N, C-alpha and C positions, 0 to 999 in steps of 0.2 A: 508632507505626511501622508500615506498611503489609507486606504480602508481595513477596517480591520475585518478578520473573517466573521462570517454569521453563526450564530450558536446552533447547535444542535438542540432537539428535542432533550436528549439525556443532559445535557450540560446545562440548560434551565431550570429542569427539573432536580437536578443535584444542588443547586444553586438557590432555588426556592422552596424546597422541601414536598413541593406538588407530586403527584405521581405523573408519569408519562402521559397517561390517558388525560389529566387535567390540564397538563402542560400544550397537549395536541388541542384539545377543545378551545384553551384562551385563544389559541395562534392561527389555527389554520384559516380562518375567515377574516383577519388582519389584512388590511391594503398593504402591499409591499414585502410579505413573506413569500419566501421562494420555496414552490413546492415543485421536486422533480418527481415525475409518474412515468411508468410504465404500465400500459395496459396489460389487463390479464389475456393470455394467448391460450391455445389449445392444450399444451403439456406443462405450461409455467405459470406460476399466480401472481398477480400484479403487485407493484411497488410503489412505493410511495416515500418520499423523503424531503422533511421539510428544514429549512434553513431561518433563522431570526435573524435579521440584521440588529445589530445593538440599540439602536435608536428605536426601533419598534418594540424592542425587550422593555426600554426604557419607559416608553411611551405606554404600554399597557399596564407596568407595575406601578406607574403614578396615577392610573385610572385605578387600580385595585386598591390602593392605600389612601384615596382621599374620602 
């Protein structure tokens, strides 16, 4: 059985009812979260994409509900 693909911020926001900004704050500093970034360049803005593996999502939700 293979690994499941990680969740996006938008997917978790839809599942939990939290805003995308709240989901980002909850997960961006969690160990194991995947953050893909491109720094700002002269004529291009920076970009950051966050992916949350299922086991990390479940761990954080458990912490919030205890």
